[in-house]
N, CA, C and O atoms as a DFTB+ gen file, in Angstrom:
680 C
 N C O
     1  1      10.930      55.791      63.204
     2  2      10.240      55.612      62.106
     3  2      11.497      55.605      61.288
     4  3      12.482      56.336      61.182
     5  1      10.897      54.025      60.531
     6  2      11.984      53.489      59.534
     7  2      11.383      54.445      58.108
     8  3      10.240      54.738      57.759
     9  1      12.520      54.698      57.612
    10  2      12.384      55.421      56.538
    11  2      12.422      54.783      55.557
    12  3      13.071      53.757      55.759
    13  1      11.875      54.891      54.083
    14  2      11.278      54.110      53.213
    15  2      12.842      54.273      52.202
    16  3      13.497      55.313      52.135
    17  1      13.125      53.193      51.614
    18  2      14.644      53.302      51.146
    19  2      14.660      54.145      50.117
    20  3      13.607      54.426      49.544
    21  1      15.913      54.699      49.711
    22  2      15.615      55.585      48.753
    23  2      15.481      54.956      47.541
    24  3      15.984      53.915      47.120
    25  1      14.534      55.946      46.916
    26  2      14.994      55.306      45.353
    27  2      15.278      55.258      44.880
    28  3      15.420      56.405      44.455
    29  1      15.992      54.171      43.851
    30  2      17.113      54.318      42.966
    31  2      16.758      54.160      41.356
    32  3      15.750      54.683      40.881
    33  1      17.527      53.520      40.706
    34  2      17.372      53.494      39.714
    35  2      16.021      52.122      39.503
    36  3      15.916      50.982      39.954
    37  1      15.362      52.783      38.800
    38  2      14.113      51.395      38.765
    39  2      14.691      50.067      37.878
    40  3      15.429      50.063      36.893
    41  1      14.184      49.152      38.476
    42  2      14.543      47.957      37.672
    43  2      14.156      47.975      36.650
    44  3      13.240      48.797      36.690
    45  1      14.246      47.535      35.512
    46  2      13.407      47.543      34.398
    47  2      12.573      46.283      34.201
    48  3      12.844      45.132      34.545
    49  1      11.875      46.589      33.793
    50  2      10.989      44.461      33.585
    51  2      11.518      44.673      32.386
    52  3      11.894      45.647      31.734
    53  1      11.437      43.221      32.220
    54  2      12.329      42.786      31.080
    55  2      11.824      41.620      30.949
    56  3      12.317      41.247      29.884
    57  1      11.145      40.767      31.335
    58  2      10.464      39.944      30.957
    59  2      10.272      39.401      29.600
    60  3      10.578      38.278      29.198
    61  1       9.724      40.361      28.961
    62  2       8.520      40.959      27.770
    63  2       9.968      40.632      26.463
    64  3      10.017      39.814      25.545
    65  1      11.129      41.829      26.993
    66  2      12.606      41.039      26.017
    67  2      12.814      39.817      26.255
    68  3      13.157      39.075      25.334
    69  1      12.649      39.339      27.557
    70  2      13.721      37.679      27.335
    71  2      12.737      36.922      26.958
    72  3      13.327      35.854      26.796
    73  1      11.546      36.712      26.682
    74  2      10.330      36.326      26.132
    75  2      10.379      36.146      24.507
    76  3      10.068      35.165      23.832
    77  1      10.964      37.660      24.037
    78  2      10.947      37.745      22.689
    79  2      12.217      37.369      22.132
    80  3      12.181      36.877      21.004
    81  1      13.666      37.540      22.862
    82  2      14.677      36.803      22.655
    83  2      14.473      35.259      22.537
    84  3      15.108      34.553      21.754
    85  1      13.577      34.844      23.348
    86  2      13.551      33.395      23.326
    87  2      12.900      32.505      21.993
    88  3      13.164      31.392      21.536
    89  1      11.847      33.652      21.586
    90  2      11.052      33.077      20.699
    91  2      12.358      33.309      19.402
    92  3      12.987      32.308      19.059
    93  1      12.599      34.337      18.912
    94  2      13.085      34.710      18.401
    95  2      14.546      33.393      17.671
    96  3      14.927      33.218      16.514
    97  1      14.997      32.710      19.030
    98  2      15.883      31.977      18.881
    99  2      15.411      30.725      18.102
   100  3      15.768      30.130      17.085
   101  1      14.430      30.593      19.059
   102  2      13.492      29.132      19.257
   103  2      13.284      28.987      17.577
   104  3      13.514      27.933      16.984
   105  1      12.797      30.260      16.893
   106  2      12.403      30.622      15.673
   107  2      13.719      30.232      14.342
   108  3      13.649      29.379      13.457
   109  1      14.630      31.021      14.582
   110  2      15.633      31.047      13.819
   111  2      16.269      29.354      14.019
   112  3      16.998      28.958      13.110
   113  1      16.054      28.623      14.910
   114  2      16.593      27.391      14.509
   115  2      15.685      26.262      13.968
   116  3      15.966      25.297      13.257
   117  1      14.505      26.667      14.515
   118  2      13.385      25.792      13.558
   119  2      13.436      26.251      12.125
   120  3      12.944      25.539      11.250
   121  1      14.038      27.468      11.822
   122  2      14.109      27.659      10.173
   123  2      15.396      27.404       9.896
   124  3      15.601      27.303       8.686
   125  1      16.536      27.234      10.728
   126  2      18.020      26.306      10.183
   127  2      17.385      25.137       9.871
   128  3      17.006      24.791       8.753
   129  1      17.251      24.360      11.218
   130  2      16.977      22.819      10.642
   131  2      16.110      22.424       9.798
   132  3      16.249      21.442       9.068
   133  1      15.137      23.168       9.835
   134  2      13.801      22.892       8.210
   135  2      15.049      23.806       7.214
   136  3      14.262      24.108       6.317
   137  1      15.852      24.185       6.939
   138  2      16.385      24.558       5.682
   139  2      17.611      23.395       5.680
   140  3      18.106      23.130       4.585
   141  1      17.989      22.870       6.580
   142  2      18.855      21.647       6.464
   143  2      18.364      20.649       6.000
   144  3      18.992      20.076       5.109
   145  1      17.113      20.122       6.437
   146  2      16.679      19.019       6.225
   147  2      15.479      19.056       4.279
   148  3      14.800      18.238       3.658
   149  1      15.840      20.337       4.121
   150  2      14.885      20.535       2.791
   151  2      15.954      20.749       1.645
   152  3      15.707      20.702       0.440
   153  1      17.459      21.046       2.357
   154  2      18.373      20.992       1.086
   155  2      19.044      19.645       0.355
   156  3      20.199      19.585      -0.067
   157  1      18.348      18.900       0.320
   158  2      18.623      16.926      -0.425
   159  2      17.323      17.720      -1.526
   160  3      17.465      17.663      -2.747
   161  1      15.731      18.646      -0.698
   162  2      14.640      17.859      -2.190
   163  2      14.921      19.495      -2.725
   164  3      14.156      19.453      -3.689
   165  1      15.545      21.038      -2.765
   166  2      15.794      22.114      -3.035
   167  2      17.242      21.521      -4.300
   168  3      17.250      22.067      -5.403
   169  1      17.943      20.826      -4.097
   170  2      19.160      19.995      -4.934
   171  2      18.200      19.016      -6.396
   172  3      18.607      18.821      -7.542
   173  1      16.814      18.558      -5.738
   174  2      16.497      17.551      -6.727
   175  2      16.993      16.133      -6.325
   176  3      16.828      15.117      -7.000
   177  1      17.539      16.206      -5.288
   178  2      18.314      15.099      -4.932
   179  2      17.640      14.147      -4.110
   180  3      16.515      14.529      -4.431
   181  1      17.402      13.159      -3.260
   182  2      17.140      12.542      -2.688
   183  2      16.713      10.971      -3.958
   184  3      16.044      11.093      -4.984
   185  1      17.325       9.683      -3.456
   186  2      16.814       8.707      -4.163
   187  2      15.629       7.726      -4.571
   188  3      15.255       6.760      -3.905
   189  1      15.190       8.085      -5.596
   190  2      13.789       7.322      -6.093
   191  2      13.828       5.943      -6.047
   192  3      14.910       5.386      -5.863
   193  1      12.583       5.169      -6.219
   194  2      12.821       3.720      -6.052
   195  2      12.609       3.189      -7.135
   196  3      12.099       3.843      -8.045
   197  1      12.984       1.759      -7.302
   198  2      12.825       1.120      -9.007
   199  2      11.362       2.014      -9.638
   200  3      11.111       2.904     -10.450
   201  1      10.783       1.288      -8.856
   202  2       9.163       1.291      -9.340
   203  2       8.693       3.043      -9.932
   204  3       8.107       3.116     -11.012
   205  1       8.952       4.147      -9.271
   206  2       8.711       5.333      -9.009
   207  2       9.741       5.764     -10.849
   208  3       9.325       6.290     -11.881
   209  1      10.935       5.293     -10.521
   210  2      11.892       5.579     -11.710
   211  2      11.239       5.099     -13.496
   212  3      11.242       5.672     -14.586
   213  1      10.823       3.978     -13.068
   214  2       9.954       3.141     -13.828
   215  2       8.530       3.937     -14.601
   216  3       8.224       4.144     -15.775
   217  1       7.915       4.225     -13.352
   218  2       6.669       5.178     -13.456
   219  2       7.001       6.566     -14.280
   220  3       6.156       6.830     -15.136
   221  1       8.094       7.495     -14.160
   222  2       8.755       8.538     -14.303
   223  2       9.039       8.462     -16.066
   224  3       8.735       9.307     -16.907
   225  1       9.712       7.167     -16.252
   226  2      10.199       7.153     -17.453
   227  2       9.003       6.626     -18.635
   228  3       9.105       6.729     -19.858
   229  1       8.010       6.115     -17.953
   230  2       6.497       5.436     -19.101
   231  2       6.651       7.313     -19.529
   232  3       7.193       7.916     -20.455
   233  1       5.625       7.871     -17.937
   234  2       4.917       8.759     -18.513
   235  2       5.855      10.044     -19.207
   236  3       5.190      10.911     -19.774
   237  1       7.576      10.241     -19.194
   238  2       8.130      11.217     -19.623
   239  2       8.159      10.776     -20.690
   240  3       7.873      11.568     -21.587
   241  1       8.568       9.096     -21.155
   242  2       9.020       9.294     -22.593
   243  2       7.593       9.065     -23.342
   244  3       7.733       8.689     -24.506
   245  1       6.717       9.163     -23.058
   246  2       5.321       9.554     -23.839
   247  2       5.177      11.177     -23.783
   248  3       5.044      11.802     -24.835
   249  1       5.204      11.739     -22.709
   250  2       5.237      13.250     -23.071
   251  2       6.664      13.910     -24.393
   252  3       6.648      14.751     -25.292
   253  1       7.481      13.185     -23.960
   254  2       8.879      13.559     -24.856
   255  2       8.614      13.201     -26.515
   256  3       8.777      14.084     -27.357
   257  1       8.113      11.561     -26.964
   258  2       7.001      11.811     -28.153
   259  2       6.317      12.615     -28.992
   260  3       6.470      12.878     -30.185
   261  1       5.385      13.031     -28.016
   262  2       4.267      13.942     -27.827
   263  2       5.026      15.389     -28.031
   264  3       4.838      16.091     -29.025
   265  1       5.647      15.634     -27.273
   266  2       6.464      17.068     -27.844
   267  2       7.113      16.919     -29.630
   268  3       6.789      17.552     -30.635
   269  1       8.030      15.910     -29.450
   270  2       8.694      15.851     -31.150
   271  2       7.742      16.362     -31.879
   272  3       7.763      17.408     -32.529
   273  1       6.102      14.859     -31.631
   274  2       5.243      14.614     -33.020
   275  2       4.797      16.323     -32.976
   276  3       5.207      16.939     -33.960
   277  1       3.994      17.170     -31.936
   278  2       3.965      18.536     -31.968
   279  2       4.662      19.719     -32.472
   280  3       4.151      20.814     -32.706
   281  1       6.022      19.342     -32.629
   282  2       7.285      20.073     -33.507
   283  2       6.794      20.157     -34.536
   284  3       6.414      21.166     -35.129
   285  1       6.746      18.487     -35.004
   286  2       6.784      17.891     -36.175
   287  2       5.379      18.476     -36.636
   288  3       5.650      18.275     -37.820
   289  1       4.397      18.904     -36.684
   290  2       3.057      19.190     -36.562
   291  2       3.421      20.915     -37.080
   292  3       2.874      21.241     -38.134
   293  1       4.162      21.817     -36.498
   294  2       3.590      23.030     -35.972
   295  2       4.667      23.547     -37.572
   296  3       4.364      24.365     -38.441
   297  1       5.959      22.674     -37.447
   298  2       7.216      23.098     -38.199
   299  2       7.942      22.504     -39.481
   300  3       8.791      22.993     -40.225
   301  1       7.107      20.902     -39.466
   302  2       7.522      20.469     -40.349
   303  2       8.321      19.342     -40.456
   304  3       8.072      18.538     -41.355
   305  1       9.424      19.108     -39.535
   306  2      10.373      18.329     -39.665
   307  2      10.674      17.900     -38.192
   308  3      10.471      18.761     -37.337
   309  1      11.112      16.729     -37.804
   310  2      11.600      16.341     -36.706
   311  2      13.122      16.634     -35.789
   312  3      14.103      16.837     -36.505
   313  1      13.235      16.649     -35.045
   314  2      14.196      17.317     -34.335
   315  2      15.300      15.983     -33.633
   316  3      14.946      15.375     -32.623
   317  1      16.407      15.729     -34.221
   318  2      16.955      14.595     -33.450
   319  2      17.724      15.190     -32.107
   320  3      18.183      16.328     -32.213
   321  1      17.904      14.440     -30.766
   322  2      17.890      15.392     -29.921
   323  2      19.396      14.254     -29.084
   324  3      19.249      13.066     -28.797
   325  1      20.644      15.027     -28.877
   326  2      20.962      13.517     -28.347
   327  2      21.050      13.309     -27.053
   328  3      20.765      14.334     -26.434
   329  1      21.386      12.216     -26.227
   330  2      21.258      11.694     -25.156
   331  2      22.017      13.130     -23.790
   332  3      23.131      13.624     -23.617
   333  1      20.397      13.329     -23.001
   334  2      20.884      14.327     -22.018
   335  2      20.408      13.765     -21.072
   336  3      19.575      12.899     -21.338
   337  1      20.700      13.995     -19.765
   338  2      21.881      14.039     -19.589
   339  2      23.030      13.322     -19.185
   340  3      22.823      12.463     -18.328
   341  1      23.897      13.425     -19.488
   342  2      24.834      12.625     -19.648
   343  2      26.076      12.769     -18.596
   344  3      26.874      13.705     -18.651
   345  1      26.144      11.538     -17.464
   346  2      25.671      10.305     -18.084
   347  2      24.261       9.967     -17.497
   348  3      23.498      10.835     -17.072
   349  1      23.995       8.689     -17.512
   350  2      22.760       8.172     -16.904
   351  2      22.583       8.379     -15.446
   352  3      23.147       7.817     -14.507
   353  1      21.659       9.326     -15.459
   354  2      21.490       8.922     -13.729
   355  2      21.544       7.741     -12.890
   356  3      20.619       6.979     -13.170
   357  1      22.353       7.282     -11.892
   358  2      22.536       5.923     -11.293
   359  2      21.830       6.109     -10.009
   360  3      21.703       7.143      -9.353
   361  1      21.251       4.525      -9.696
   362  2      20.787       4.368      -8.608
   363  2      19.653       5.204      -7.830
   364  3      19.535       5.266      -6.607
   365  1      18.765       5.897      -8.885
   366  2      17.165       6.346      -8.502
   367  2      18.004       8.054      -8.172
   368  3      17.134       8.891      -7.930
   369  1      19.189       8.540      -8.138
   370  2      19.305       9.957      -7.737
   371  2      19.115      10.746      -9.146
   372  3      19.347      10.512     -10.332
   373  1      18.557      11.830      -8.358
   374  2      18.168      12.846      -9.463
   375  2      18.924      13.656      -9.683
   376  3      19.538      14.182      -8.755
   377  1      19.111      13.992     -10.881
   378  2      20.133      14.847     -11.534
   379  2      19.373      16.521     -12.235
   380  3      18.347      16.587     -12.912
   381  1      20.119      17.520     -11.870
   382  2      19.159      18.995     -12.758
   383  2      19.157      18.736     -13.520
   384  3      20.225      18.183     -13.784
   385  1      18.174      18.766     -14.684
   386  2      18.012      19.557     -15.606
   387  2      17.706      20.437     -16.432
   388  3      16.579      20.272     -16.899
   389  1      18.394      21.538     -16.905
   390  2      18.227      23.278     -17.301
   391  2      17.272      23.230     -18.192
   392  3      17.286      22.479     -19.167
   393  1      16.160      24.227     -17.842
   394  2      14.940      24.604     -18.263
   395  2      15.560      25.509     -20.088
   396  3      14.916      25.815     -21.092
   397  1      17.276      25.668     -19.678
   398  2      17.265      26.362     -21.109
   399  2      18.114      25.239     -21.893
   400  3      19.112      25.686     -22.458
   401  1      17.948      24.242     -21.985
   402  2      18.246      23.174     -22.759
   403  2      18.168      23.489     -24.144
   404  3      16.989      23.633     -24.466
   405  1      19.109      23.684     -25.273
   406  2      17.964      24.483     -26.586
   407  2      17.121      23.474     -27.366
   408  3      15.917      23.709     -27.479
   409  1      17.618      22.423     -27.890
   410  2      16.975      21.474     -28.224
   411  2      15.320      21.136     -27.582
   412  3      14.312      21.093     -28.287
   413  1      15.352      20.961     -26.367
   414  2      14.105      20.107     -25.707
   415  2      13.485      21.309     -25.165
   416  3      12.296      21.333     -24.847
   417  1      14.349      22.408     -25.043
   418  2      13.065      23.730     -24.948
   419  2      12.959      24.049     -26.641
   420  3      12.024      24.843     -26.741
   421  1      13.296      23.881     -27.469
   422  2      12.724      24.280     -29.169
   423  2      11.700      23.433     -28.980
   424  3      10.724      24.183     -28.976
   425  1      11.257      22.174     -28.798
   426  2      10.422      21.332     -28.630
   427  2       8.874      21.112     -27.930
   428  3       7.749      20.682     -28.186
   429  1       9.759      21.790     -26.760
   430  2       8.758      22.164     -25.534
   431  2       8.382      20.700     -24.752
   432  3       7.191      20.483     -24.526
   433  1       8.997      20.094     -24.502
   434  2       9.928      19.278     -24.026
   435  2      10.478      19.397     -22.211
   436  3      11.660      19.428     -21.868
   437  1       9.524      19.437     -21.452
   438  2       9.617      20.155     -19.716
   439  2       9.716      18.566     -18.928
   440  3       8.604      18.037     -18.941
   441  1      10.646      17.808     -18.339
   442  2      10.352      17.182     -17.733
   443  2      10.768      17.395     -15.890
   444  3      10.864      16.641     -14.922
   445  1      10.911      18.755     -16.130
   446  2      11.273      19.452     -14.676
   447  2      12.459      19.665     -13.765
   448  3      13.363      18.851     -13.957
   449  1      12.649      20.445     -12.945
   450  2      14.081      20.754     -12.632
   451  2      14.898      19.299     -12.431
   452  3      16.119      19.280     -12.584
   453  1      14.412      18.503     -12.200
   454  2      15.420      17.707     -11.426
   455  2      14.950      16.349     -12.295
   456  3      13.731      16.217     -12.396
   457  1      15.787      15.324     -12.932
   458  2      15.321      13.560     -13.435
   459  2      16.273      13.028     -12.790
   460  3      17.334      13.333     -12.245
   461  1      15.449      11.923     -13.047
   462  2      16.232      10.293     -12.771
   463  2      16.169       9.369     -13.956
   464  3      15.973       8.155     -13.899
   465  1      16.386      10.189     -15.179
   466  2      16.198       9.283     -16.820
   467  2      17.583      10.487     -17.692
   468  3      17.925      11.641     -17.433
   469  1      17.903       9.782     -18.439
   470  2      18.172      10.511     -19.450
   471  2      17.001      10.311     -20.293
   472  3      16.027       9.568     -20.172
   473  1      17.524      11.620     -21.656
   474  2      16.347      11.413     -22.407
   475  2      16.726      12.042     -24.138
   476  3      17.274      13.078     -24.512
   477  1      16.252      11.090     -24.752
   478  2      16.724      11.098     -26.384
   479  2      15.918      10.989     -27.619
   480  3      14.913      10.282     -27.543
   481  1      16.172      11.542     -28.695
   482  2      15.324      11.555     -29.657
   483  2      16.295      11.093     -30.629
   484  3      17.338      11.742     -30.708
   485  1      16.129      10.026     -31.428
   486  2      16.698       9.862     -32.465
   487  2      15.770      10.182     -33.889
   488  3      14.634      10.649     -33.970
   489  1      16.548       9.820     -34.780
   490  2      15.455      10.036     -36.228
   491  2      16.451       9.546     -37.613
   492  3      17.249      10.237     -38.246
   493  1      16.076       8.110     -37.805
   494  2      16.752       7.918     -38.773
   495  2      16.010       8.021     -40.313
   496  3      15.234       8.939     -40.578
   497  1      16.339       7.019     -41.219
   498  2      15.868       7.147     -42.940
   499  2      15.362       5.919     -43.096
   500  3      16.339       5.175     -43.172
   501  1      13.743       4.888     -43.244
   502  2      13.745       3.904     -43.507
   503  2      14.210       3.403     -44.676
   504  3      14.915       4.106     -45.399
   505  1      13.885       2.153     -45.008
   506  2      14.597       2.046     -46.086
   507  2      13.558       2.631     -47.371
   508  3      13.908       3.157     -48.429
   509  1      12.634       2.436     -47.039
   510  2      11.148       3.526     -48.117
   511  2      11.290       5.070     -48.093
   512  3      10.375       5.709     -48.611
   513  1      12.344       5.746     -47.547
   514  2      12.630       7.037     -47.330
   515  2      11.921       7.618     -46.249
   516  3      12.236       8.808     -46.250
   517  1      11.048       7.371     -45.239
   518  2      10.516       7.698     -44.195
   519  2      10.710       7.873     -43.174
   520  3      10.826       6.850     -42.500
   521  1      10.857       9.179     -42.464
   522  2      11.557       8.836     -41.165
   523  2      11.157       8.191     -40.405
   524  3       9.983       8.384     -40.089
   525  1      11.979       7.016     -39.674
   526  2      11.631       6.740     -38.346
   527  2      12.330       7.545     -37.027
   528  3      13.518       7.854     -36.926
   529  1      11.080       7.834     -35.893
   530  2      11.762       8.570     -35.097
   531  2      11.574       7.667     -33.588
   532  3      10.389       7.508     -33.292
   533  1      12.337       7.207     -32.842
   534  2      12.333       6.557     -31.448
   535  2      12.331       7.913     -30.698
   536  3      12.800       8.970     -31.121
   537  1      11.675       7.680     -29.418
   538  2      11.974       8.316     -27.873
   539  2      12.316       7.462     -26.961
   540  3      11.767       6.403     -26.659
   541  1      13.618       8.159     -26.358
   542  2      14.436       6.768     -25.741
   543  2      14.021       7.349     -23.738
   544  3      13.363       8.327     -23.383
   545  1      14.530       6.572     -23.087
   546  2      14.482       7.451     -21.822
   547  2      15.470       6.177     -20.909
   548  3      15.154       5.030     -20.592
   549  1      16.531       6.818     -20.717
   550  2      17.516       5.164     -19.867
   551  2      17.577       5.713     -18.266
   552  3      17.587       6.873     -17.856
   553  1      17.605       4.725     -17.688
   554  2      17.822       4.902     -16.385
   555  2      18.916       3.465     -15.609
   556  3      18.821       2.308     -16.019
   557  1      19.625       3.774     -14.777
   558  2      20.720       2.413     -14.318
   559  2      20.385       2.690     -12.733
   560  3      20.858       3.686     -12.186
   561  1      19.567       1.787     -12.036
   562  2      18.262       1.919     -10.918
   563  2      19.062       1.397      -9.904
   564  3      18.711       1.589      -8.740
   565  1      20.433       0.548     -10.232
   566  2      21.041      -0.274      -9.652
   567  2      22.734       0.167      -9.425
   568  3      23.494      -0.152      -8.510
   569  1      22.980       1.040     -10.664
   570  2      24.341       1.231     -10.594
   571  2      25.044       0.753     -10.986
   572  3      26.199       1.152     -10.835
   573  1      24.775      -0.317     -11.679
   574  2      25.463      -1.537     -12.575
   575  2      26.178      -1.231     -13.971
   576  3      26.686      -1.982     -14.805
   577  1      26.055      -0.124     -13.923
   578  2      26.150       0.406     -15.376
   579  2      25.601      -0.414     -16.713
   580  3      26.151      -0.421     -17.814
   581  1      24.566      -0.998     -16.396
   582  2      23.266      -1.645     -17.619
   583  2      21.883      -0.345     -16.941
   584  3      21.393       0.065     -15.889
   585  1      21.779      -0.123     -18.855
   586  2      20.407       0.925     -18.260
   587  2      19.241      -0.002     -18.804
   588  3      19.246      -0.905     -19.640
   589  1      18.309       0.516     -18.075
   590  2      16.707       0.004     -18.446
   591  2      16.692       1.317     -19.217
   592  3      17.024       2.471     -18.950
   593  1      15.979       0.458     -20.686
   594  2      15.937       1.545     -21.967
   595  2      14.574       1.564     -22.142
   596  3      14.060       0.505     -22.503
   597  1      13.683       2.775     -21.925
   598  2      12.254       3.018     -22.431
   599  2      12.519       3.266     -23.665
   600  3      13.643       3.482     -24.118
   601  1      11.271       3.245     -24.398
   602  2      11.567       3.393     -26.092
   603  2      10.041       3.636     -26.541
   604  3       9.202       2.876     -26.056
   605  1       9.607       4.670     -27.459
   606  2       8.570       4.457     -28.081
   607  2       8.796       5.125     -29.290
   608  3       9.383       6.203     -29.385
   609  1       8.230       4.342     -30.399
   610  2       8.608       4.949     -32.344
   611  2       7.042       5.701     -32.402
   612  3       6.032       5.450     -31.743
   613  1       7.254       6.571     -33.314
   614  2       6.401       7.359     -33.813
   615  2       6.515       7.031     -35.466
   616  3       7.557       7.136     -36.114
   617  1       5.121       6.582     -36.034
   618  2       5.409       6.231     -36.963
   619  2       4.773       7.115     -38.470
   620  3       4.299       8.186     -38.090
   621  1       4.684       7.006     -39.529
   622  2       4.822       8.213     -40.439
   623  2       3.781       8.964     -40.157
   624  3       3.983      10.175     -40.240
   625  1       2.563       8.566     -39.800
   626  2       1.685       8.973     -39.443
   627  2       1.689       9.849     -38.134
   628  3       1.130      10.938     -38.270
   629  1       2.216       9.579     -36.891
   630  2       2.618      10.458     -35.943
   631  2       2.273       9.506     -34.633
   632  3       2.526       9.735     -33.451
   633  1       1.687       8.490     -35.160
   634  2       1.382       7.772     -34.052
   635  2       2.173       6.822     -33.417
   636  3       3.054       6.294     -34.097
   637  1       1.996       6.373     -31.830
   638  2       3.140       6.492     -31.374
   639  2       2.812       4.674     -30.957
   640  3       1.733       4.082     -30.965
   641  1       4.167       4.166     -30.626
   642  2       3.715       2.432     -30.322
   643  2       3.493       2.365     -28.771
   644  3       3.430       3.427     -28.152
   645  1       3.358       1.046     -28.049
   646  2       3.153       0.950     -26.508
   647  2       4.498       1.385     -26.208
   648  3       5.351       1.489     -27.089
   649  1       4.725       1.654     -24.928
   650  2       6.092       1.186     -24.180
   651  2       6.828       0.356     -24.702
   652  3       6.164      -0.608     -25.086
   653  1       8.395       0.212     -25.003
   654  2       8.759      -1.038     -25.270
   655  2       9.932      -0.739     -24.037
   656  3      10.595       0.298     -24.061
   657  1      10.059      -1.518     -23.229
   658  2      10.926      -1.673     -21.689
   659  2      12.527      -2.902     -22.260
   660  3      12.317      -4.068     -22.596
   661  1      13.613      -2.436     -22.245
   662  2      14.357      -3.776     -22.131
   663  2      14.885      -3.677     -20.890
   664  3      14.968      -2.494     -20.562
   665  1      15.357      -4.578     -19.893
   666  2      16.356      -4.412     -18.550
   667  2      15.388      -3.612     -17.871
   668  3      15.939      -2.565     -17.532
   669  1      14.232      -3.638     -17.534
   670  2      13.380      -2.595     -16.591
   671  2      14.087      -3.052     -15.165
   672  3      14.302      -4.261     -15.069
   673  1      14.541      -2.065     -13.845
   674  2      14.832      -2.595     -13.163
   675  2      16.179      -2.353     -13.313
   676  3      16.570      -2.000     -12.200
   677  1      16.994      -2.352     -13.999
   678  2      18.506      -2.361     -14.106
   679  2      18.826      -0.679     -13.606
   680  3      19.982      -0.259     -13.555
């Protein structure tokens, strides 16, 4: 009669372990690929089309003037704000816009974490002594150094003019 082989150490059934390792490796690779693809978006990067920049400019310059007027209504004066970011963003590329910019924070203007435009508030005195306020948004969508300029003016009663545009698409 034949004797059964002596039992040796049992071979572990490691199919489950192998599948678990394969799933973990696949998930890690997928997460890494997703992270690499999303890096430009997390930086606020990516180029916007000239039409997208133009739409952003029209919306944000109006929001800027609303913030300026709201600050004046609450505090009694207008706040001039130097152009920011410097230099003017080019070729539709987004640049970071800090939430802690003192002047913009003070008036309550927050265009988001990344912008395609430069913003400015200019306060001048009219010949009759009234403040003349202009809100600007600038972009250089083709990178040639000439800026498209979007401007809204506030009159003494806080009324805004329609958006004036110079060199749109530049």
